[in-house]
Structures are given as C-alpha cells and as structure tokens.
C-alpha positions as a Markdown table, in Angstrom:
| # | Residue | x | y | z |
|---|---|---|---|---|
| 1 | Met | -66.1 | -2.9 | -7.0 |
| 2 | Lys | -63.7 | -0.1 | -6.2 |
| 3 | Ser | -61.7 | -2.4 | -4.0 |
| 4 | Ala | -61.4 | -4.9 | -6.9 |
| 5 | Gln | -60.2 | -2.1 | -9.3 |
| 6 | Ala | -57.7 | -1.0 | -6.7 |
| 7 | Glu | -56.3 | -4.5 | -6.4 |
| 8 | Ala | -56.0 | -4.7 | -10.2 |
| 9 | Ile | -53.9 | -1.6 | -10.5 |
| 10 | Pro | -50.2 | -2.5 | -10.0 |
| 11 | Ala | -48.4 | -0.8 | -7.1 |
| 12 | Leu | -46.4 | 2.2 | -8.1 |
| 13 | Pro | -42.7 | 2.0 | -7.4 |
| 14 | Arg | -41.7 | 3.7 | -4.2 |
| 15 | Lys | -40.0 | 7.0 | -4.6 |
| 16 | Ser | -37.4 | 6.1 | -2.1 |
| 17 | Ser | -36.1 | 3.1 | -4.0 |
| 18 | Arg | -32.6 | 1.8 | -3.5 |
| 19 | Gly | -31.3 | 3.5 | -6.6 |
| 20 | Ser | -32.6 | 6.9 | -5.6 |
| 21 | Arg | -31.3 | 6.6 | -2.1 |
| 22 | Leu | -27.9 | 5.8 | -3.5 |
| 23 | Leu | -28.0 | 8.8 | -5.8 |
| 24 | Lys | -29.0 | 11.0 | -2.9 |
| 25 | Gln | -26.1 | 9.7 | -0.8 |
| 26 | Met | -23.7 | 10.3 | -3.7 |
| 27 | Ala | -25.1 | 13.8 | -4.1 |
| 28 | Lys | -24.5 | 14.6 | -0.5 |
| 29 | Arg | -20.9 | 13.2 | -0.6 |
| 30 | Tyr | -20.1 | 14.2 | -4.2 |
| 31 | Asp | -16.7 | 15.5 | -3.1 |
| 32 | Leu | -15.6 | 12.1 | -1.9 |
| 33 | Tyr | -16.9 | 10.4 | -5.0 |
| 34 | Leu | -15.0 | 12.9 | -7.2 |
| 35 | Met | -11.8 | 11.8 | -5.5 |
| 36 | Leu | -12.4 | 8.3 | -6.8 |
| 37 | Leu | -12.3 | 9.5 | -10.4 |
| 38 | Leu | -8.5 | 9.6 | -10.6 |
| 39 | Pro | -7.8 | 6.1 | -9.3 |
| 40 | Ile | -10.7 | 4.7 | -11.4 |
| 41 | Ala | -9.3 | 6.4 | -14.5 |
| 42 | Trp | -5.9 | 5.1 | -13.6 |
| 43 | Tyr | -7.2 | 1.5 | -13.4 |
| 44 | Leu | -9.2 | 1.8 | -16.6 |
| 45 | Ile | -6.4 | 3.2 | -18.6 |
| 46 | Phe | -3.4 | 1.3 | -17.3 |
| 47 | His | -5.0 | -2.0 | -16.2 |
| 48 | Tyr | -8.1 | -2.7 | -18.2 |
| 49 | Gly | -7.3 | -0.7 | -21.4 |
| 50 | Pro | -4.2 | -2.8 | -22.2 |
| 51 | Leu | -6.3 | -6.0 | -22.2 |
| 52 | Tyr | -7.3 | -5.0 | -25.7 |
| 53 | Gly | -3.7 | -5.7 | -26.8 |
| 54 | Leu | -3.8 | -9.3 | -25.6 |
| 55 | Gln | -5.0 | -10.4 | -29.0 |
| 56 | Ile | -1.5 | -9.9 | -30.4 |
| 57 | Ala | -0.6 | -13.1 | -28.5 |
| 58 | Phe | -2.7 | -14.9 | -31.1 |
| 59 | Lys | -1.4 | -12.9 | -34.1 |
| 60 | Asn | 1.9 | -12.2 | -35.9 |
| 61 | Phe | 1.9 | -8.6 | -34.8 |
| 62 | Asn | 3.3 | -6.1 | -37.2 |
| 63 | Pro | 3.5 | -2.5 | -35.9 |
| 64 | Ala | 3.1 | -1.1 | -39.4 |
| 65 | Lys | -0.2 | -3.0 | -39.9 |
| 66 | Gly | -1.5 | -2.5 | -36.4 |
| 67 | Ile | -3.3 | -5.0 | -34.1 |
| 68 | Leu | -6.3 | -5.5 | -36.3 |
| 69 | Gly | -4.3 | -5.7 | -39.6 |
| 70 | Ser | -1.8 | -8.3 | -38.3 |
| 71 | Glu | -2.2 | -11.9 | -39.5 |
| 72 | Trp | -3.9 | -14.4 | -37.3 |
| 73 | Glu | -1.5 | -17.0 | -35.8 |
| 74 | Gly | -3.7 | -18.9 | -33.3 |
| 75 | Phe | -1.8 | -20.9 | -30.6 |
| 76 | Gly | 1.4 | -21.0 | -32.6 |
| 77 | His | 3.3 | -18.8 | -30.2 |
| 78 | Phe | 2.2 | -20.9 | -27.2 |
| 79 | Glu | 3.4 | -24.1 | -29.0 |
| 80 | Arg | 6.7 | -22.5 | -29.8 |
| 81 | Phe | 7.2 | -21.6 | -26.2 |
| 82 | Phe | 6.2 | -25.0 | -24.8 |
| 83 | Asp | 8.4 | -26.8 | -27.3 |
| 84 | Ser | 11.5 | -24.6 | -26.7 |
| 85 | Tyr | 14.6 | -25.9 | -24.9 |
| 86 | Tyr | 14.5 | -23.1 | -22.3 |
| 87 | Phe | 10.8 | -23.6 | -21.3 |
| 88 | Trp | 11.4 | -26.0 | -18.4 |
| 89 | Arg | 14.4 | -23.9 | -17.2 |
| 90 | Leu | 12.4 | -20.7 | -17.2 |
| 91 | Leu | 9.4 | -22.4 | -15.5 |
| 92 | Trp | 11.6 | -24.1 | -12.8 |
| 93 | Asn | 13.5 | -21.0 | -12.0 |
| 94 | Thr | 10.3 | -18.9 | -11.7 |
| 95 | Leu | 8.5 | -21.5 | -9.6 |
| 96 | Ser | 11.5 | -22.4 | -7.3 |
| 97 | Ile | 12.3 | -18.7 | -6.5 |
| 98 | Asn | 8.7 | -18.0 | -5.7 |
| 99 | Leu | 8.1 | -21.2 | -3.8 |
| 100 | Phe | 11.2 | -20.8 | -1.6 |
| 101 | Ser | 10.3 | -17.1 | -1.1 |
| 102 | Leu | 6.8 | -18.2 | 0.1 |
| 103 | Leu | 8.1 | -20.9 | 2.4 |
| 104 | Ile | 11.0 | -18.8 | 3.9 |
| 105 | Ala | 10.3 | -15.2 | 3.4 |
| 106 | Phe | 6.5 | -15.2 | 4.1 |
| 107 | Pro | 6.7 | -16.3 | 7.8 |
| 108 | Ile | 9.6 | -14.0 | 8.7 |
| 109 | Pro | 7.5 | -10.7 | 8.9 |
| 110 | Ile | 5.0 | -12.6 | 11.0 |
| 111 | Met | 7.8 | -13.6 | 13.4 |
| 112 | Leu | 9.2 | -10.1 | 13.5 |
| 113 | Ala | 5.8 | -8.7 | 14.3 |
| 114 | Leu | 5.3 | -11.2 | 17.1 |
| 115 | Leu | 8.8 | -10.2 | 18.4 |
| 116 | Val | 8.0 | -6.5 | 18.3 |
| 117 | Asn | 4.7 | -7.1 | 20.1 |
| 118 | Glu | 6.4 | -9.0 | 22.9 |
| 119 | Ile | 9.1 | -6.4 | 23.6 |
| 120 | Arg | 8.1 | -4.5 | 26.7 |
| 121 | Ser | 10.6 | -1.6 | 26.2 |
| 122 | Lys | 8.9 | 0.9 | 23.8 |
| 123 | Arg | 12.2 | 2.5 | 23.0 |
| 124 | Phe | 13.8 | -0.7 | 21.9 |
| 125 | Ser | 10.7 | -1.7 | 20.0 |
| 126 | Lys | 10.7 | 1.5 | 18.0 |
| 127 | Leu | 14.4 | 1.2 | 17.4 |
| 128 | Leu | 14.0 | -2.4 | 16.1 |
| 129 | Gln | 11.1 | -1.3 | 13.8 |
| 130 | Asn | 13.1 | 1.6 | 12.4 |
| 131 | Ile | 16.1 | -0.6 | 11.7 |
| 132 | Thr | 14.0 | -3.1 | 9.8 |
| 133 | Tyr | 12.0 | -0.5 | 7.9 |
| 134 | Ile | 14.9 | 1.4 | 6.5 |
| 135 | Pro | 16.0 | -1.1 | 3.8 |
| 136 | His | 12.6 | -1.0 | 2.2 |
| 137 | Phe | 13.3 | 2.6 | 1.1 |
| 138 | Ile | 16.6 | 1.8 | -0.5 |
| 139 | Ser | 16.6 | 1.7 | -4.3 |
| 140 | Val | 17.0 | -1.7 | -6.0 |
| 141 | Val | 20.0 | -0.4 | -7.9 |
| 142 | Val | 21.6 | 0.5 | -4.5 |
| 143 | Ile | 20.8 | -2.9 | -3.0 |
| 144 | Val | 22.5 | -4.7 | -5.9 |
| 145 | Gly | 25.4 | -2.3 | -5.6 |
| 146 | Ile | 25.7 | -3.2 | -1.9 |
| 147 | Leu | 25.6 | -6.9 | -2.8 |
| 148 | Asn | 28.4 | -6.4 | -5.3 |
| 149 | Val | 30.5 | -4.7 | -2.7 |
| 150 | Phe | 29.9 | -7.1 | 0.1 |
| 151 | Leu | 30.2 | -10.2 | -2.0 |
| 152 | Ser | 33.2 | -9.1 | -4.1 |
| 153 | Pro | 35.7 | -12.0 | -4.5 |
| 154 | Thr | 38.7 | -9.6 | -4.1 |
| 155 | Ser | 37.7 | -6.8 | -1.6 |
| 156 | Gly | 34.3 | -8.0 | -0.2 |
| 157 | Pro | 34.2 | -8.3 | 3.6 |
| 158 | Ile | 32.4 | -11.7 | 3.3 |
| 159 | Asn | 35.3 | -13.2 | 1.4 |
| 160 | Met | 37.8 | -11.5 | 3.7 |
| 161 | Val | 36.3 | -13.4 | 6.6 |
| 162 | Ile | 36.4 | -16.7 | 4.6 |
| 163 | Glu | 40.1 | -16.1 | 3.7 |
| 164 | Ala | 40.9 | -15.2 | 7.3 |
| 165 | Phe | 39.7 | -18.7 | 8.3 |
| 166 | Gly | 41.8 | -20.3 | 5.6 |
| 167 | Gly | 39.2 | -20.7 | 2.9 |
| 168 | Glu | 39.2 | -19.8 | -0.8 |
| 169 | Pro | 37.2 | -16.7 | -2.0 |
| 170 | Val | 33.8 | -17.5 | -3.4 |
| 171 | Arg | 32.4 | -15.7 | -6.5 |
| 172 | Phe | 28.9 | -15.6 | -5.1 |
| 173 | Leu | 27.3 | -13.5 | -7.9 |
| 174 | Glu | 29.0 | -15.5 | -10.6 |
| 175 | Glu | 27.9 | -18.9 | -9.5 |
| 176 | Ala | 24.4 | -20.2 | -10.4 |
| 177 | Gly | 24.2 | -22.2 | -7.2 |
| 178 | Trp | 24.3 | -19.1 | -5.0 |
| 179 | Phe | 22.0 | -16.9 | -7.0 |
| 180 | Lys | 18.6 | -17.9 | -5.5 |
| 181 | Thr | 20.0 | -17.9 | -2.0 |
| 182 | Ile | 21.4 | -14.3 | -2.4 |
| 183 | Phe | 18.3 | -13.1 | -4.2 |
| 184 | Ile | 15.8 | -14.4 | -1.6 |
| 185 | Gly | 18.0 | -13.5 | 1.4 |
| 186 | Ser | 18.4 | -9.9 | 0.2 |
| 187 | Asn | 14.7 | -9.7 | -0.4 |
| 188 | Ile | 14.0 | -10.8 | 3.1 |
| 189 | Trp | 16.4 | -8.2 | 4.5 |
| 190 | Gln | 14.9 | -5.5 | 2.4 |
| 191 | Asn | 11.2 | -6.1 | 2.9 |
| 192 | Met | 10.6 | -7.9 | 6.2 |
| 193 | Gly | 10.2 | -4.7 | 8.2 |
| 194 | Trp | 7.8 | -3.1 | 5.8 |
| 195 | Gln | 5.7 | -6.3 | 5.5 |
| 196 | Ser | 5.5 | -6.7 | 9.2 |
| 197 | Ile | 3.6 | -3.4 | 9.6 |
| 198 | Ile | 0.2 | -4.9 | 8.9 |
| 199 | Tyr | 0.8 | -7.8 | 11.3 |
| 200 | Ile | 1.8 | -5.4 | 14.0 |
| 201 | Ala | -1.4 | -3.4 | 13.4 |
| 202 | Ala | -3.4 | -6.6 | 13.6 |
| 203 | Leu | -1.8 | -7.6 | 16.8 |
| 204 | Ser | -2.7 | -4.3 | 18.4 |
| 205 | Gly | -6.3 | -5.2 | 17.8 |
| 206 | Val | -6.2 | -8.4 | 19.8 |
| 207 | Asn | -8.2 | -8.2 | 23.0 |
| 208 | Pro | -5.8 | -7.7 | 25.9 |
| 209 | Gln | -8.2 | -9.6 | 28.2 |
| 210 | Leu | -7.3 | -12.8 | 26.3 |
| 211 | Tyr | -3.7 | -12.4 | 27.3 |
| 212 | Glu | -4.7 | -11.8 | 30.9 |
| 213 | Ala | -6.9 | -14.9 | 30.9 |
| 214 | Ala | -4.1 | -17.0 | 29.5 |
| 215 | Lys | -1.7 | -15.7 | 32.2 |
| 216 | Met | -4.2 | -16.6 | 34.9 |
| 217 | Asp | -4.4 | -20.1 | 33.4 |
| 218 | Gly | -0.6 | -20.4 | 33.7 |
| 219 | Ala | 0.2 | -20.1 | 30.0 |
| 220 | Thr | 3.8 | -19.3 | 29.2 |
| 221 | Arg | 4.8 | -16.5 | 26.8 |
| 222 | Leu | 5.3 | -19.0 | 24.0 |
| 223 | Gln | 1.9 | -20.5 | 24.7 |
| 224 | Arg | 0.2 | -17.1 | 24.7 |
| 225 | Ile | 1.8 | -16.4 | 21.3 |
| 226 | Trp | 0.7 | -19.7 | 19.9 |
| 227 | His | -2.9 | -19.7 | 21.4 |
| 228 | Val | -3.7 | -16.0 | 21.4 |
| 229 | Ser | -1.5 | -13.9 | 19.2 |
| 230 | Ile | -1.4 | -16.2 | 16.1 |
| 231 | Pro | -5.1 | -17.0 | 16.1 |
| 232 | Gly | -5.8 | -13.3 | 16.5 |
| 233 | Ile | -4.0 | -12.4 | 13.3 |
| 234 | Ala | -4.9 | -15.6 | 11.4 |
| 235 | Pro | -7.4 | -13.9 | 9.1 |
| 236 | Val | -4.8 | -11.3 | 8.1 |
| 237 | Ile | -2.3 | -14.0 | 7.5 |
| 238 | Val | -4.7 | -16.0 | 5.2 |
| 239 | Ile | -5.7 | -12.9 | 3.2 |
| 240 | Leu | -2.0 | -11.9 | 2.6 |
| 241 | Leu | -1.1 | -15.4 | 1.7 |
| 242 | Ile | -3.9 | -15.5 | -0.9 |
| 243 | Leu | -2.7 | -12.2 | -2.3 |
| 244 | Asp | 0.9 | -13.4 | -2.4 |
| 245 | Ile | -0.1 | -16.6 | -4.3 |
| 246 | Gly | -2.2 | -14.4 | -6.6 |
| 247 | His | 1.0 | -13.1 | -8.2 |
| 248 | Phe | 3.0 | -16.3 | -7.5 |
| 249 | Met | 4.5 | -16.4 | -11.1 |
| 250 | Asn | 5.4 | -12.7 | -11.0 |
| 251 | Ile | 9.0 | -11.7 | -10.0 |
| 252 | Gly | 10.2 | -8.1 | -10.3 |
| 253 | Phe | 12.6 | -8.4 | -13.1 |
| 254 | Glu | 14.6 | -5.3 | -12.3 |
| 255 | Lys | 16.6 | -6.8 | -9.4 |
| 256 | Ile | 17.1 | -10.1 | -11.2 |
| 257 | Leu | 18.2 | -8.3 | -14.4 |
| 258 | Leu | 20.7 | -6.3 | -12.4 |
| 259 | Met | 22.1 | -9.4 | -10.7 |
| 260 | Gln | 22.0 | -11.5 | -13.9 |
| 261 | Asn | 25.1 | -12.4 | -15.9 |
| 262 | Asn | 26.2 | -15.1 | -18.3 |
| 263 | Leu | 27.7 | -17.2 | -15.5 |
| 264 | Asn | 24.6 | -17.4 | -13.3 |
| 265 | Leu | 22.0 | -17.4 | -16.2 |
| 266 | Glu | 21.1 | -21.1 | -15.5 |
| 267 | Ser | 19.5 | -20.0 | -12.2 |
| 268 | Ser | 18.6 | -16.4 | -12.8 |
| 269 | Asp | 16.8 | -16.7 | -16.1 |
| 270 | Val | 13.0 | -16.4 | -15.3 |
| 271 | Ile | 9.9 | -15.7 | -17.3 |
| 272 | Ser | 9.8 | -12.0 | -16.5 |
| 273 | Thr | 13.4 | -11.4 | -17.6 |
| 274 | Phe | 12.9 | -13.5 | -20.7 |
| 275 | Val | 9.8 | -11.5 | -21.7 |
| 276 | Tyr | 11.8 | -8.2 | -21.2 |
| 277 | Thr | 14.9 | -9.3 | -23.2 |
| 278 | Thr | 13.0 | -11.1 | -25.9 |
| 279 | Gly | 10.0 | -8.8 | -26.2 |
| 280 | Val | 11.3 | -5.4 | -25.5 |
| 281 | Leu | 14.9 | -5.6 | -26.7 |
| 282 | Lys | 14.4 | -8.0 | -29.6 |
| 283 | Gly | 11.0 | -6.9 | -30.6 |
| 284 | Glu | 9.2 | -10.3 | -30.6 |
| 285 | Tyr | 6.0 | -8.7 | -29.2 |
| 286 | Ser | 3.5 | -11.5 | -30.1 |
| 287 | Tyr | 5.7 | -14.3 | -28.8 |
| 288 | Thr | 6.3 | -12.6 | -25.4 |
| 289 | Ala | 2.7 | -11.5 | -25.2 |
| 290 | Ala | 1.7 | -15.2 | -25.4 |
| 291 | Ile | 4.3 | -16.0 | -22.7 |
| 292 | Gly | 2.9 | -13.2 | -20.5 |
| 293 | Leu | -0.6 | -14.4 | -21.0 |
| 294 | Phe | 0.4 | -18.0 | -20.0 |
| 295 | Asn | 2.0 | -16.5 | -16.9 |
| 296 | Ser | -1.1 | -14.5 | -16.0 |
| 297 | Val | -3.4 | -17.5 | -16.5 |
| 298 | Ile | -1.4 | -19.6 | -14.0 |
| 299 | Asn | -1.6 | -16.7 | -11.5 |
| 300 | Leu | -5.4 | -16.5 | -12.0 |
| 301 | Val | -5.9 | -20.3 | -11.5 |
| 302 | Leu | -3.7 | -20.3 | -8.4 |
| 303 | Leu | -5.6 | -17.3 | -6.9 |
| 304 | Leu | -9.1 | -18.9 | -7.5 |
| 305 | Leu | -7.9 | -22.3 | -6.2 |
| 306 | Val | -6.3 | -21.0 | -3.0 |
| 307 | Asn | -9.1 | -18.6 | -2.3 |
| 308 | Arg | -11.6 | -21.5 | -2.6 |
| 309 | Ile | -9.5 | -23.7 | -0.3 |
| 310 | Ala | -9.2 | -20.9 | 2.3 |
| 311 | Arg | -12.9 | -20.2 | 2.2 |
| 312 | Lys | -13.7 | -23.8 | 2.9 |
| 313 | Thr | -11.0 | -24.4 | 5.5 |
| 314 | Ser | -10.8 | -21.2 | 7.5 |
| 315 | Glu | -13.9 | -19.3 | 6.4 |
| 316 | Thr | -11.6 | -16.4 | 5.4 |
| 317 | Ser | -11.2 | -15.4 | 1.8 |
| 318 | Leu | -11.1 | -12.5 | -0.6 |
| 319 | Trp | -14.6 | -13.2 | -1.9 |
C-alpha cells in the first residue's frame, strides 16, 4: 500500500536542475558576466532598437507627426524605387562592385597568407606582414587623397610614365570605365594584409606532421600547399566567405562618396550612396528607408542560402 502511494506521488524536481546550475556558475563568475553588459547594451540600443523605425518604410514619415502619427503608405515607396529610371543602374553598380570584389579581392588574402607561411626567413616574413598591414590603418580620406595625387592627369606619376612612353594622359578618376578598377584595386591594397591575419593564424594550427608525411611521399611545395595547407584552412575560408556574402549588398559609402563626381556617376552611383544623398541630404526618409530595407532583405536571403549550401556541401556553416 505504501509503495503504491509512493509511486502515485510525482517526483520532486531535482535541486541541482540545469537552471540552478547555470545561476550558480553565473554567480561564481559574475565579474565576467558584468563585462558582457556593455556590448549587450550596445547591440540592443544601436542594432535592435532602430528596428522599430523600419515601419517608416511603409509610411509617409513626417518628423512633426512622429512615426506613429505619420500616414500609412504601404508598398508605395518600394514601387517608386522599382519603377525609377535609376533602379537598374544602382542595382548593377552595387552587384558588380561586390561580385568583382568577391571574385578578385577575396582570394588574395588567402594567397598572401600561404606565401607568408611558406617563407622560411622569419625576418623577411615579418617585414612582408608589416608592409601589407600598414595600409589598413590609413584613413579613407588619406587613401582617396593618395589616389588623387598618383592618378592626377597633370602631375601624377602614373600619367608621367604613360607620357614618357608616348601615350596621352588618362583622367582615371573622371572616367566611369576606370572607377570600379581603381576602387577594387585600392581596397585590395588597403585590406589584404589585415584580412590575411586570420588565415595565417589558421595555418599555424595545421599539424606539421602532415607536411612531413607529404614530403616523405615526394610532394612538391605546391602540392603540399594544395593538399595540406588549403584543406587545413578550408573551414575558415568557408566561414569568412559566408560572412562576406552576408553583407554582399553593403558597400562602405564613405570611400565611394569621396571618389564620386559627376563624370564617373554612371559607375560610382550605388545603393548606399543614393540612400545617403537622397535620405540624409534631401530628407526623403521613408523612401530611402524602403530602399535600405530592400537592400537588407537581399543580404538576409543570400546569407541563408549560402549558409545552407555550405552546410550541405562542406559540413561547415555558421549555424
């Protein structure tokens, strides 16, 4: 009888449940968790808080009436953007710059890291790393100033060399055909050293015994790079590729805006610069909010798609 009653009584929850254990661990390391408050607050205030304002993309926002008091517009701003004469120009310029950057600029830090890893002289290796790191710390304004000096049609050294060989000076920064080449090339020069750091760190974690085994099998240096080094850092490459595609439609408008002029506008006008000039300078907040939302949705779709493909093909993904 007593045993039957005991079986009928539900089991009491264990004192050391998962939640209580977590609280105890947090209490022991409270100082570390307190350090997380600042970055969490930063993300909540500056990343998640502004999401409330996305509704102005569907309204005719009036600062005097506020977000809630402004009239509802629906998808009118999106239709206006899609039907505009500049829609395809903005979309093509944004896509082409990012696509060429992904195809050309993304592999270069990987190749630089492989080169640094293969250099046997530590002194030369450190010198090469320092030379390639330094441009990353130069201001964008200074970078554009350097481009203006070097590519000047009157006093630039590039045009001086062209004239020395009997050619005519080229107005590089004033021709739409040269804009994307100059923009992507200067980005590679500025960022390749800094972006190679994570690949160099990944290469340092590759098991040295794999290289020794490849040597004993008669593999050349290029074969060791192809069959040992690259597979060793393949997960890192996949993760960084997914992250790059996650902001595929985003281009830092500061540098483009500094390089932009009326003569190269056909190639330099992208979504980010259009949002700045139309939304901030002209005050069309609802219209540019709709354009920015369209831009972000494309980034989200690309991120989900590429992450899913990577998870199925290489078993490496963000989630």
